[in-house]
KOLNURO-853579 format. One record per residue (C-alpha): residue number from 1; residue in one letter; x, y, z. Coordinates in nm, 3 decimals. Layout:
<dotis>
@k NUM	r a	u X	v Y	w Z
...
</dotis>
This chain:
<dotis>
@k 1	r m	u 12.990	v 8.616	w 8.063
@k 2	r t	u 13.058	v 8.967	w 8.183
@k 3	r n	u 12.986	v 9.148	w 8.508
@k 4	r q	u 12.819	v 8.862	w 8.695
@k 5	r i	u 12.624	v 8.980	w 9.000
@k 6	r t	u 12.739	v 8.820	w 9.324
@k 7	r a	u 12.714	v 8.884	w 9.696
@k 8	r a	u 12.731	v 8.668	w 10.005
@k 9	r d	u 12.666	v 8.650	w 10.376
@k 10	r e	u 12.608	v 8.370	w 10.625
@k 11	r t	u 12.301	v 8.253	w 10.432
@k 12	r g	u 12.484	v 8.223	w 10.100
@k 13	r p	u 12.452	v 8.450	w 9.797
@k 14	r i	u 12.204	v 8.734	w 9.834
@k 15	r p	u 12.095	v 8.998	w 9.587
@k 16	r q	u 12.274	v 9.329	w 9.570
@k 17	r a	u 12.045	v 9.614	w 9.676
@k 18	r p	u 11.902	v 9.809	w 9.382
@k 19	r p	u 12.026	v 10.167	w 9.337
@k 20	r v	u 11.820	v 10.431	w 9.514
@k 21	r p	u 11.611	v 10.624	w 9.259
@k 22	r q	u 11.589	v 10.999	w 9.279
@k 23	r a	u 11.241	v 11.143	w 9.316
@k 24	r p	u 11.151	v 11.362	w 9.019
@k 25	r h	u 11.085	v 11.731	w 9.050
@k 26	r v	u 10.787	v 11.849	w 8.848
@k 27	r p	u 10.780	v 12.228	w 8.808
@k 28	r d	u 10.508	v 12.390	w 9.017
@k 29	r g	u 10.363	v 12.578	w 8.720
@k 30	r d	u 10.279	v 12.251	w 8.545
@k 31	r l	u 10.056	v 12.117	w 8.822
@k 32	r v	u 9.721	v 12.190	w 8.980
@k 33	r e	u 9.776	v 12.365	w 9.313
@k 34	r l	u 9.615	v 12.152	w 9.580
@k 35	r p	u 9.349	v 12.325	w 9.791
@k 36	r a	u 9.437	v 12.428	w 10.145
@k 37	r v	u 9.284	v 12.257	w 10.447
@k 38	r d	u 9.189	v 12.491	w 10.734
@k 39	r g	u 9.421	v 12.755	w 10.588
@k 40	r r	u 9.728	v 12.530	w 10.571
@k 41	r a	u 9.892	v 12.299	w 10.323
@k 42	r p	u 9.720	v 11.960	w 10.295
@k 43	r r	u 9.903	v 11.672	w 10.459
@k 44	r v	u 9.945	v 11.341	w 10.274
@k 45	r a	u 10.088	v 11.021	w 10.425
@k 46	r l	u 10.196	v 10.761	w 10.168
@k 47	r l	u 10.199	v 10.409	w 10.312
@k 48	r v	u 10.415	v 10.145	w 10.143
@k 49	r y	u 10.507	v 9.804	w 10.282
@k 50	r r	u 10.858	v 9.787	w 10.141
@k 51	r d	u 11.175	v 9.994	w 10.118
@k 52	r a	u 11.028	v 10.334	w 10.037
@k 53	r d	u 11.371	v 10.462	w 9.938
@k 54	r t	u 11.381	v 10.235	w 9.631
@k 55	r d	u 11.019	v 10.250	w 9.511
@k 56	r s	u 11.024	v 10.487	w 9.214
@k 57	r r	u 10.644	v 10.518	w 9.188
@k 58	r v	u 10.607	v 10.614	w 9.553
@k 59	r l	u 10.889	v 10.866	w 9.524
@k 60	r k	u 10.744	v 11.015	w 9.205
@k 61	r s	u 10.398	v 11.044	w 9.358
@k 62	r a	u 10.531	v 11.199	w 9.677
@k 63	r a	u 10.743	v 11.452	w 9.490
@k 64	r t	u 10.452	v 11.545	w 9.263
@k 65	r l	u 10.219	v 11.605	w 9.557
@k 66	r r	u 10.486	v 11.807	w 9.735
@k 67	r d	u 10.541	v 12.020	w 9.427
@k 68	r a	u 10.164	v 12.075	w 9.408
@k 69	r g	u 10.169	v 12.223	w 9.759
@k 70	r a	u 10.119	v 11.932	w 9.998
@k 71	r d	u 10.317	v 11.840	w 10.307
@k 72	r v	u 10.419	v 11.480	w 10.245
@k 73	r l	u 10.539	v 11.193	w 10.463
@k 74	r i	u 10.631	v 10.852	w 10.321
@k 75	r v	u 10.582	v 10.569	w 10.571
@k 76	r g	u 10.776	v 10.264	w 10.455
@k 77	r s	u 10.928	v 9.958	w 10.619
@k 78	r a	u 11.286	v 9.920	w 10.736
@k 79	r r	u 11.396	v 9.590	w 10.580
@k 80	r d	u 11.693	v 9.377	w 10.676
@k 81	r r	u 11.999	v 9.428	w 10.454
@k 82	r s	u 11.841	v 9.727	w 10.283
@k 83	r g	u 12.102	v 9.961	w 10.424
@k 84	r f	u 11.831	v 10.199	w 10.548
@k 85	r p	u 11.775	v 10.193	w 10.926
@k 86	r a	u 11.441	v 10.240	w 11.099
@k 87	r g	u 11.335	v 10.591	w 11.195
@k 88	r h	u 11.304	v 10.929	w 11.033
@k 89	r a	u 11.511	v 11.029	w 10.730
@k 90	r t	u 11.514	v 11.261	w 10.433
@k 91	r s	u 11.551	v 11.140	w 10.076
@k 92	r p	u 11.817	v 11.290	w 9.848
@k 93	r d	u 11.537	v 11.497	w 9.695
@k 94	r g	u 11.422	v 11.631	w 10.030
@k 95	r l	u 11.121	v 11.404	w 10.089
@k 96	r a	u 11.038	v 11.313	w 10.449
@k 97	r i	u 11.051	v 10.937	w 10.507
@k 98	r y	u 10.970	v 10.732	w 10.813
@k 99	r r	u 11.085	v 10.369	w 10.806
@k 100	r a	u 10.873	v 10.167	w 11.047
@k 101	r p	u 11.082	v 9.907	w 11.233
@k 102	r d	u 11.068	v 9.557	w 11.091
@k 103	r l	u 10.972	v 9.268	w 11.317
@k 104	r d	u 11.296	v 9.139	w 11.468
@k 105	r l	u 11.233	v 8.787	w 11.590
@k 106	r v	u 11.577	v 8.752	w 11.742
@k 107	r r	u 11.515	v 9.054	w 11.962
@k 108	r s	u 11.142	v 9.019	w 12.022
@k 109	r f	u 11.095	v 8.643	w 12.024
@k 110	r s	u 11.433	v 8.494	w 12.102
@k 111	r t	u 11.303	v 8.147	w 12.187
@k 112	r a	u 11.097	v 8.124	w 11.868
@k 113	r a	u 11.394	v 8.247	w 11.666
@k 114	r r	u 11.616	v 7.973	w 11.810
@k 115	r v	u 11.354	v 7.710	w 11.719
@k 116	r w	u 11.331	v 7.847	w 11.365
@k 117	r r	u 11.708	v 7.840	w 11.324
@k 118	r r	u 11.725	v 7.482	w 11.447
@k 119	r l	u 11.453	v 7.378	w 11.199
@k 120	r r	u 11.661	v 7.532	w 10.920
@k 121	r g	u 11.975	v 7.345	w 11.024
@k 122	r r	u 12.147	v 7.649	w 11.175
@k 123	r d	u 12.313	v 7.719	w 11.505
@k 124	r p	u 12.030	v 7.831	w 11.741
@k 125	r q	u 12.243	v 8.109	w 11.892
@k 126	r t	u 12.435	v 8.254	w 11.596
@k 127	r g	u 12.229	v 8.148	w 11.294
@k 128	r a	u 12.539	v 8.007	w 11.125
@k 129	r v	u 12.498	v 7.706	w 10.895
@k 130	r l	u 12.587	v 7.390	w 11.086
@k 131	r t	u 12.662	v 7.179	w 10.780
@k 132	r q	u 12.761	v 7.342	w 10.454
@k 133	r p	u 12.570	v 7.171	w 10.172
@k 134	r t	u 12.757	v 7.063	w 9.865
@k 135	r r	u 12.715	v 7.319	w 9.591
@k 136	r t	u 12.575	v 7.169	w 9.276
@k 137	r q	u 12.568	v 7.300	w 8.924
@k 138	r p	u 12.278	v 7.529	w 8.847
@k 139	r t	u 11.971	v 7.353	w 8.721
@k 140	r r	u 11.888	v 7.407	w 8.358
@k 141	r i	u 11.588	v 7.632	w 8.311
@k 142	r q	u 11.342	v 7.500	w 8.058
@k 143	r p	u 11.099	v 7.750	w 7.904
@k 144	r t	u 10.743	v 7.626	w 7.910
@k 145	r a	u 10.419	v 7.751	w 7.768
@k 146	r e	u 10.242	v 7.715	w 8.102
@k 147	r d	u 10.496	v 7.840	w 8.349
@k 148	r q	u 10.376	v 7.863	w 8.709
@k 149	r p	u 10.460	v 8.139	w 8.956
@k 150	r a	u 10.766	v 8.071	w 9.168
@k 151	r p	u 10.667	v 8.004	w 9.532
@k 152	r r	u 10.760	v 8.274	w 9.777
@k 153	r h	u 10.882	v 8.239	w 10.135
@k 154	r t	u 10.929	v 7.866	w 10.095
@k 155	r t	u 11.179	v 7.690	w 10.314
@k 156	r d	u 11.271	v 7.382	w 10.116
@k 157	r a	u 11.280	v 7.335	w 9.738
@k 158	r v	u 11.200	v 6.965	w 9.778
@k 159	r v	u 10.981	v 6.834	w 10.062
@k 160	r p	u 11.159	v 6.542	w 10.231
@k 161	r q	u 10.980	v 6.209	w 10.191
@k 162	r s	u 11.050	v 6.072	w 10.540
@k 163	r l	u 10.784	v 6.143	w 10.802
@k 164	r p	u 11.020	v 6.333	w 11.038
@k 165	r g	u 11.160	v 6.530	w 10.747
@k 166	r r	u 10.816	v 6.614	w 10.616
@k 167	r a	u 10.700	v 6.721	w 10.963
@k 168	r k	u 11.006	v 6.940	w 10.998
@k 169	r a	u 10.941	v 7.104	w 10.661
@k 170	r l	u 10.574	v 7.164	w 10.738
@k 171	r a	u 10.659	v 7.311	w 11.077
@k 172	r a	u 10.917	v 7.541	w 10.921
@k 173	r d	u 10.670	v 7.651	w 10.654
@k 174	r a	u 10.398	v 7.717	w 10.913
@k 175	r y	u 10.647	v 7.917	w 11.116
@k 176	r m	u 10.739	v 8.130	w 10.815
@k 177	r r	u 10.376	v 8.194	w 10.725
@k 178	r t	u 10.305	v 8.303	w 11.081
@k 179	r y	u 10.612	v 8.523	w 11.080
@k 180	r q	u 10.505	v 8.699	w 10.760
@k 181	r v	u 10.163	v 8.772	w 10.908
@k 182	r g	u 10.327	v 8.904	w 11.223
@k 183	r r	u 10.569	v 9.111	w 11.020
@k 184	r l	u 10.289	v 9.278	w 10.820
@k 185	r s	u 10.084	v 9.342	w 11.135
@k 186	r y	u 10.387	v 9.493	w 11.306
@k 187	r y	u 10.429	v 9.733	w 11.012
@k 188	r w	u 10.062	v 9.827	w 11.031
@k 189	r l	u 10.095	v 9.921	w 11.398
@k 190	r g	u 10.409	v 10.125	w 11.337
@k 191	r a	u 10.258	v 10.295	w 11.032
@k 192	r v	u 9.938	v 10.391	w 11.210
@k 193	r r	u 10.126	v 10.521	w 11.513
@k 194	r e	u 10.354	v 10.743	w 11.305
@k 195	r a	u 10.082	v 10.857	w 11.065
@k 196	r r	u 9.862	v 10.969	w 11.353
@k 197	r r	u 10.145	v 11.192	w 11.474
@k 198	r f	u 10.158	v 11.345	w 11.125
@k 199	r a	u 9.774	v 11.385	w 11.122
@k 200	r p	u 9.724	v 11.342	w 10.746
@k 201	r d	u 9.427	v 11.474	w 10.555
@k 202	r v	u 9.478	v 11.198	w 10.297
@k 203	r v	u 9.632	v 10.854	w 10.333
@k 204	r h	u 9.776	v 10.722	w 10.007
@k 205	r a	u 9.761	v 10.341	w 10.034
@k 206	r n	u 10.014	v 10.186	w 9.797
@k 207	r d	u 9.883	v 9.837	w 9.714
@k 208	r g	u 9.637	v 9.621	w 9.902
@k 209	r n	u 9.867	v 9.541	w 10.193
@k 210	r t	u 9.839	v 9.901	w 10.321
@k 211	r l	u 9.461	v 9.932	w 10.297
@k 212	r a	u 9.403	v 9.802	w 10.652
@k 213	r p	u 9.604	v 10.076	w 10.827
@k 214	r a	u 9.462	v 10.335	w 10.587
@k 215	r m	u 9.107	v 10.233	w 10.684
@k 216	r l	u 9.199	v 10.244	w 11.053
@k 217	r l	u 9.328	v 10.600	w 11.009
@k 218	r k	u 9.003	v 10.691	w 10.837
@k 219	r v	u 8.802	v 10.556	w 11.131
@k 220	r l	u 9.023	v 10.708	w 11.401
@k 221	r d	u 9.100	v 11.048	w 11.249
@k 222	r g	u 8.872	v 11.097	w 10.951
@k 223	r a	u 9.152	v 11.087	w 10.693
@k 224	r r	u 9.051	v 11.039	w 10.332
@k 225	r i	u 9.194	v 10.743	w 10.139
@k 226	r v	u 9.349	v 10.726	w 9.795
@k 227	r y	u 9.409	v 10.364	w 9.696
@k 228	r d	u 9.698	v 10.320	w 9.452
@k 229	r s	u 9.691	v 9.970	w 9.300
@k 230	r h	u 10.041	v 9.924	w 9.156
@k 231	r e	u 9.929	v 9.594	w 9.004
@k 232	r l	u 9.620	v 9.377	w 8.996
@k 233	r w	u 9.659	v 9.297	w 9.365
@k 234	r l	u 9.429	v 8.997	w 9.394
@k 235	r r	u 9.578	v 8.832	w 9.083
@k 236	r r	u 9.948	v 8.896	w 9.147
@k 237	r n	u 10.228	v 8.639	w 9.133
@k 238	r v	u 10.234	v 8.476	w 9.476
@k 239	r r	u 10.258	v 8.117	w 9.595
@k 240	r q	u 9.956	v 7.917	w 9.491
@k 241	r d	u 9.913	v 7.703	w 9.804
@k 242	r r	u 9.773	v 7.983	w 10.019
@k 243	r w	u 9.414	v 7.925	w 10.137
@k 244	r f	u 9.327	v 8.181	w 10.405
@k 245	r a	u 9.523	v 8.487	w 10.291
@k 246	r p	u 9.344	v 8.526	w 9.953
@k 247	r a	u 9.006	v 8.548	w 10.127
@k 248	r v	u 9.136	v 8.810	w 10.369
@k 249	r e	u 9.297	v 9.009	w 10.088
@k 250	r a	u 8.980	v 8.997	w 9.878
@k 251	r l	u 8.767	v 9.121	w 10.167
@k 252	r t	u 9.019	v 9.392	w 10.255
@k 253	r e	u 9.034	v 9.524	w 9.900
@k 254	r r	u 8.657	v 9.514	w 9.855
@k 255	r v	u 8.598	v 9.714	w 10.174
@k 256	r g	u 8.897	v 9.938	w 10.104
@k 257	r v	u 8.771	v 10.025	w 9.756
@k 258	r a	u 8.425	v 10.095	w 9.896
@k 259	r v	u 8.552	v 10.347	w 10.151
@k 260	r s	u 8.825	v 10.504	w 9.938
@k 261	r d	u 8.778	v 10.862	w 9.823
@k 262	r g	u 8.992	v 10.808	w 9.513
@k 263	r i	u 9.142	v 10.510	w 9.330
@k 264	r i	u 9.434	v 10.511	w 9.090
@k 265	r t	u 9.608	v 10.233	w 8.903
@k 266	r v	u 9.869	v 10.171	w 8.637
@k 267	r s	u 9.708	v 10.028	w 8.322
@k 268	r p	u 9.379	v 10.059	w 8.130
@k 269	r s	u 9.302	v 9.688	w 8.173
@k 270	r i	u 9.335	v 9.710	w 8.552
@k 271	r v	u 9.115	v 10.021	w 8.547
@k 272	r r	u 8.844	v 9.817	w 8.372
@k 273	r w	u 8.892	v 9.515	w 8.601
@k 274	r l	u 8.855	v 9.724	w 8.916
@k 275	r q	u 8.553	v 9.909	w 8.780
@k 276	r d	u 8.377	v 9.591	w 8.667
@k 277	r t	u 8.465	v 9.384	w 8.975
@k 278	r y	u 8.358	v 9.646	w 9.229
@k 279	r r	u 8.076	v 9.796	w 9.017
@k 280	r l	u 8.218	v 10.146	w 9.033
@k 281	r r	u 8.010	v 10.417	w 8.865
@k 282	r v	u 8.324	v 10.621	w 8.806
@k 283	r a	u 8.634	v 10.450	w 8.673
@k 284	r p	u 8.961	v 10.460	w 8.870
@k 285	r t	u 9.209	v 10.723	w 8.754
@k 286	r l	u 9.483	v 10.596	w 8.523
@k 287	r v	u 9.829	v 10.707	w 8.640
@k 288	r r	u 10.079	v 10.500	w 8.445
@k 289	r n	u 10.415	v 10.428	w 8.603
@k 290	r i	u 10.612	v 10.620	w 8.342
@k 291	r p	u 10.954	v 10.760	w 8.437
@k 292	r l	u 11.022	v 11.131	w 8.436
@k 293	r r	u 11.185	v 11.213	w 8.102
@k 294	r e	u 11.512	v 11.400	w 8.141
@k 295	r g	u 11.556	v 11.602	w 7.821
@k 296	r a	u 11.560	v 11.461	w 7.469
@k 297	r p	u 11.633	v 11.093	w 7.408
@k 298	r p	u 12.010	v 11.038	w 7.431
@k 299	r d	u 12.241	v 11.003	w 7.134
@k 300	r p	u 12.324	v 10.636	w 7.067
@k 301	r a	u 12.690	v 10.735	w 7.075
@k 302	r d	u 12.647	v 10.819	w 7.443
@k 303	r g	u 12.510	v 10.474	w 7.536
@k 304	r r	u 12.708	v 10.254	w 7.775
@k 305	r l	u 12.609	v 9.895	w 7.703
@k 306	r r	u 12.902	v 9.833	w 7.471
@k 307	r e	u 13.138	v 9.985	w 7.726
@k 308	r l	u 12.994	v 9.768	w 8.005
@k 309	r t	u 13.009	v 9.446	w 7.803
@k 310	r g	u 13.309	v 9.494	w 7.575
@k 311	r l	u 13.102	v 9.462	w 7.257
@k 312	r g	u 13.206	v 9.635	w 6.937
@k 313	r r	u 13.031	v 9.858	w 6.684
@k 314	r d	u 12.960	v 9.569	w 6.448
@k 315	r d	u 12.778	v 9.372	w 6.716
@k 316	r r	u 12.401	v 9.406	w 6.740
@k 317	r i	u 12.259	v 9.443	w 7.090
@k 318	r v	u 11.922	v 9.316	w 7.203
@k 319	r s	u 11.866	v 9.484	w 7.539
@k 320	r y	u 11.659	v 9.386	w 7.839
@k 321	r v	u 11.616	v 9.617	w 8.139
@k 322	r g	u 11.454	v 9.537	w 8.472
@k 323	r g	u 11.438	v 9.255	w 8.721
@k 324	r i	u 11.631	v 8.946	w 8.614
@k 325	r t	u 11.384	v 8.693	w 8.745
@k 326	r t	u 11.109	v 8.449	w 8.655
@k 327	r g	u 10.813	v 8.545	w 8.439
@k 328	r r	u 11.008	v 8.795	w 8.228
@k 329	r g	u 11.054	v 8.579	w 7.919
@k 330	r l	u 11.429	v 8.561	w 7.965
@k 331	r e	u 11.447	v 8.188	w 7.901
@k 332	r e	u 11.258	v 8.233	w 7.574
@k 333	r t	u 11.482	v 8.524	w 7.482
@k 334	r v	u 11.790	v 8.306	w 7.531
@k 335	r e	u 11.628	v 8.040	w 7.311
@k 336	r a	u 11.551	v 8.307	w 7.048
@k 337	r l	u 11.916	v 8.413	w 7.057
@k 338	r t	u 12.014	v 8.070	w 6.927
@k 339	r l	u 11.809	v 8.141	w 6.613
@k 340	r l	u 11.976	v 8.475	w 6.541
@k 341	r p	u 12.312	v 8.548	w 6.373
@k 342	r d	u 12.630	v 8.522	w 6.579
@k 343	r h	u 12.684	v 8.899	w 6.586
@k 344	r v	u 12.352	v 8.949	w 6.774
@k 345	r h	u 12.402	v 8.965	w 7.154
@k 346	r l	u 12.164	v 8.983	w 7.449
@k 347	r v	u 12.255	v 9.235	w 7.720
@k 348	r l	u 12.070	v 9.236	w 8.053
@k 349	r l	u 12.071	v 9.561	w 8.249
@k 350	r g	u 11.922	v 9.507	w 8.591
@k 351	r f	u 11.914	v 9.325	w 8.919
@k 352	r g	u 11.872	v 8.952	w 8.979
@k 353	r g	u 11.902	v 8.701	w 9.260
@k 354	r p	u 12.215	v 8.486	w 9.221
@k 355	r e	u 12.028	v 8.154	w 9.209
@k 356	r y	u 11.813	v 8.262	w 8.916
@k 357	r v	u 12.099	v 8.439	w 8.739
@k 358	r e	u 12.318	v 8.128	w 8.765
@k 359	r g	u 12.040	v 7.917	w 8.616
@k 360	r l	u 11.999	v 8.158	w 8.326
@k 361	r v	u 12.374	v 8.158	w 8.266
@k 362	r a	u 12.369	v 7.778	w 8.265
@k 363	r l	u 12.089	v 7.775	w 8.008
@k 364	r a	u 12.281	v 8.012	w 7.782
@k 365	r e	u 12.591	v 7.794	w 7.809
@k 366	r q	u 12.395	v 7.479	w 7.736
@k 367	r r	u 12.238	v 7.640	w 7.431
@k 368	r g	u 12.575	v 7.746	w 7.297
@k 369	r v	u 12.520	v 8.121	w 7.338
@k 370	r g	u 12.699	v 8.174	w 7.670
@k 371	r d	u 12.941	v 8.416	w 7.504
@k 372	r r	u 12.650	v 8.613	w 7.355
@k 373	r m	u 12.456	v 8.683	w 7.675
@k 374	r h	u 12.597	v 8.955	w 7.898
@k 375	r l	u 12.511	v 9.089	w 8.243
@k 376	r a	u 12.573	v 9.463	w 8.247
@k 377	r g	u 12.488	v 9.511	w 8.616
@k 378	r q	u 12.254	v 9.791	w 8.718
@k 379	r v	u 12.245	v 10.169	w 8.722
@k 380	r p	u 12.021	v 10.421	w 8.903
@k 381	r g	u 11.683	v 10.475	w 8.737
@k 382	r p	u 11.753	v 10.819	w 8.588
@k 383	r q	u 12.062	v 10.678	w 8.413
@k 384	r v	u 11.881	v 10.387	w 8.246
@k 385	r p	u 11.782	v 10.558	w 7.916
@k 386	r q	u 12.132	v 10.689	w 7.846
@k 387	r t	u 12.288	v 10.355	w 7.939
@k 388	r l	u 12.054	v 10.172	w 7.699
@k 389	r a	u 12.094	v 10.419	w 7.413
@k 390	r d	u 12.353	v 10.221	w 7.212
@k 391	r a	u 12.135	v 9.908	w 7.197
@k 392	r d	u 11.977	v 9.819	w 6.863
@k 393	r v	u 11.645	v 9.684	w 6.990
@k 394	r a	u 11.477	v 9.640	w 7.329
@k 395	r v	u 11.279	v 9.331	w 7.428
@k 396	r v	u 10.975	v 9.390	w 7.652
@k 397	r f	u 10.849	v 9.047	w 7.749
@k 398	r v	u 10.639	v 8.970	w 8.055
@k 399	r r	u 10.508	v 8.615	w 8.054
@k 400	r p	u 10.132	v 8.629	w 8.136
@k 401	r i	u 10.142	v 8.360	w 8.404
@k 402	r v	u 9.896	v 8.555	w 8.620
@k 403	r l	u 9.631	v 8.810	w 8.530
@k 404	r s	u 9.832	v 9.093	w 8.685
@k 405	r y	u 10.115	v 9.018	w 8.441
@k 406	r l	u 9.874	v 8.998	w 8.146
@k 407	r y	u 9.743	v 9.345	w 8.234
@k 408	r s	u 10.082	v 9.494	w 8.316
@k 409	r l	u 10.231	v 9.803	w 8.157
@k 410	r p	u 10.595	v 9.755	w 8.254
@k 411	r n	u 10.828	v 10.040	w 8.334
@k 412	r k	u 11.091	v 9.885	w 8.105
@k 413	r l	u 10.875	v 9.970	w 7.803
@k 414	r f	u 10.890	v 10.341	w 7.880
@k 415	r e	u 11.256	v 10.336	w 7.980
@k 416	r s	u 11.342	v 10.178	w 7.645
@k 417	r i	u 11.131	v 10.435	w 7.459
@k 418	r h	u 11.303	v 10.715	w 7.653
@k 419	r a	u 11.631	v 10.563	w 7.530
@k 420	r g	u 11.504	v 10.605	w 7.172
@k 421	r l	u 11.509	v 10.232	w 7.099
@k 422	r p	u 11.297	v 10.019	w 6.867
@k 423	r i	u 11.075	v 9.787	w 7.070
@k 424	r v	u 10.994	v 9.418	w 7.036
@k 425	r a	u 10.708	v 9.349	w 7.276
@k 426	r a	u 10.497	v 9.050	w 7.375
@k 427	r d	u 10.135	v 9.078	w 7.268
@k 428	r l	u 9.988	v 9.179	w 7.603
@k 429	r p	u 9.690	v 9.415	w 7.570
@k 430	r d	u 9.822	v 9.732	w 7.733
@k 431	r t	u 10.182	v 9.694	w 7.623
@k 432	r a	u 10.082	v 9.616	w 7.264
@k 433	r a	u 9.847	v 9.915	w 7.258
@k 434	r v	u 10.132	v 10.155	w 7.341
@k 435	r v	u 10.366	v 9.997	w 7.084
@k 436	r r	u 10.104	v 10.012	w 6.809
@k 437	r e	u 9.971	v 10.357	w 6.896
@k 438	r h	u 10.316	v 10.513	w 6.875
@k 439	r g	u 10.458	v 10.286	w 6.604
@k 440	r v	u 10.773	v 10.219	w 6.807
@k 441	r g	u 10.828	v 9.854	w 6.712
@k 442	r e	u 10.686	v 9.509	w 6.654
@k 443	r v	u 10.447	v 9.303	w 6.864
@k 444	r f	u 10.491	v 8.927	w 6.869
@k 445	r d	u 10.272	v 8.638	w 6.978
@k 446	r a	u 10.487	v 8.479	w 7.245
@k 447	r r	u 10.398	v 8.117	w 7.186
@k 448	r t	u 10.745	v 8.011	w 7.071
@k 449	r p	u 11.097	v 8.159	w 7.083
@k 450	r a	u 11.095	v 8.146	w 6.701
@k 451	r e	u 10.828	v 8.418	w 6.691
@k 452	r l	u 11.039	v 8.639	w 6.915
@k 453	r a	u 11.347	v 8.576	w 6.700
@k 454	r e	u 11.152	v 8.666	w 6.386
@k 455	r a	u 11.033	v 8.995	w 6.539
@k 456	r i	u 11.389	v 9.085	w 6.644
@k 457	r r	u 11.517	v 8.998	w 6.296
@k 458	r d	u 11.251	v 9.219	w 6.133
@k 459	r v	u 11.334	v 9.519	w 6.351
@k 460	r l	u 11.711	v 9.481	w 6.307
@k 461	r a	u 11.663	v 9.476	w 5.929
@k 462	r d	u 11.517	v 9.829	w 5.929
@k 463	r p	u 11.533	v 10.001	w 6.270
@k 464	r a	u 11.546	v 10.367	w 6.162
@k 465	r a	u 11.171	v 10.432	w 6.145
@k 466	r f	u 11.109	v 10.265	w 6.480
@k 467	r r	u 11.392	v 10.457	w 6.643
@k 468	r a	u 11.252	v 10.786	w 6.513
@k 469	r a	u 10.905	v 10.691	w 6.640
@k 470	r s	u 11.044	v 10.617	w 6.987
@k 471	r r	u 11.210	v 10.955	w 7.000
@k 472	r r	u 10.878	v 11.122	w 6.912
@k 473	r a	u 10.682	v 10.908	w 7.157
@k 474	r a	u 10.918	v 10.994	w 7.441
@k 475	r e	u 10.792	v 11.353	w 7.431
@k 476	r r	u 10.444	v 11.237	w 7.527
@k 477	r l	u 10.523	v 10.934	w 7.742
@k 478	r d	u 10.649	v 11.130	w 8.041
@k 479	r w	u 10.564	v 11.130	w 8.412
@k 480	r r	u 10.471	v 11.500	w 8.383
@k 481	r f	u 10.151	v 11.404	w 8.203
@k 482	r e	u 10.071	v 11.134	w 8.459
@k 483	r a	u 10.137	v 11.385	w 8.738
@k 484	r h	u 9.849	v 11.599	w 8.610
@k 485	r e	u 9.612	v 11.305	w 8.654
@k 486	r l	u 9.737	v 11.249	w 9.007
@k 487	r t	u 9.704	v 11.610	w 9.120
@k 488	r d	u 9.364	v 11.652	w 8.953
@k 489	r l	u 9.235	v 11.354	w 9.152
@k 490	r y	u 9.385	v 11.486	w 9.475
@k 491	r a	u 9.226	v 11.824	w 9.420
@k 492	r r	u 8.884	v 11.657	w 9.393
@k 493	r v	u 8.947	v 11.441	w 9.700
@k 494	r l	u 9.059	v 11.735	w 9.908
@k 495	r r	u 8.756	v 11.936	w 9.803
@k 496	r g	u 8.542	v 11.660	w 9.948
@k 497	r a	u 8.388	v 11.541	w 9.622
@k 498	r r	u 8.347	v 11.170	w 9.676
@k 499	r r	u 8.346	v 10.925	w 9.388
@k 500	r g	u 8.008	v 10.811	w 9.270
@k 501	r r	u 7.930	v 10.441	w 9.298
</dotis>
């Protein structure tokens, strides 16, 4: 294995923070100039409940609106270990960012924090682990046809069978659920407070968890709302044992959609789902999450995967870019690797939590291809296409374990096309449509790893036509074209033309 990702603190291995993407600059002449409001530039507040500094879609949208003449403020959340403190800041591209303080239980609720630490087997005062558990070998990851979403915010992988142990686990889980609700509410308060100081004309709500503060700003100050659904929010990959939160989220989105002045989303299938579900007379605006293309696709000779992994010219590289995590077909891709010749290697370019990465490494070792799977680390977003350029084929595989994944149009597809690579993609409706429309590769029915291996083998046998098609497609698949859709919608919203219903 090469370049394994590791990091550690008192809680054990933690993920390395992703590189901060640069916001794109779209030339002013290419965009609609947004109409003035009371003789001044329109003000837009973009709400996002995460690290705004690392969300490429938020940064692209903010930069596009700024370049179209708006004053822009991004209101994100200051997360622990992100490296970005709470308060006001400016992005490397000159965008104004406010990071609302995260809920600090140790500071705000010291007694509750001590109870939580004790439940987790930590020192109540310092948070240090009281007893260091024995480290076991990573569990083998078995690919399955009906994979379930990994639970989030869980406290114990296995619920103890004893009554005291079970009570302790349930109490810890209830505490964490309550904390997450408090954390989100705390962000809402901070976001509303700061946004009111900015006095926005439009609030851009990124995903369903920012609709509540956006609606409050509409009621208090008359701001218009643009709802940006980055995924199919009500069908996303979250823990399946929630009972109250889904009802609240469904109500919030239904009301939020009803009062929004504009709606945008990332794939044609989600456009149709939103329109059908909420009976919208006018369809949401499609703004795909395509990166900004920087010049022509790079020369394969300038790629870096072989440099990062020590592979030679005679080796064939199957590349994967993006989050190294569940639901991305990585287990199946490792299985497919066992069916391909020994000179075919899998190279992963991206970020992954150590626990999952270790399990994937273990699977590769168990399958006898440990020396043919390589972790190349991660690079900033604008550098991804050049880094990928010396691969021979890119795998785009999102396992459709939830409807949001089925309807996804992943960023990795466009990054690989920008790199000029042939594509092997799972047969998901929106992804397959792009691959077939532009003729950039093969689509496979992801029922077995053998079908993936066959598609890779077919592309490697004659990649030239697919590579040429990707280079042509890259000219059209560019954020600049999506930016037009965004600014056209904003111009209508700012002129006061409400969507028909």
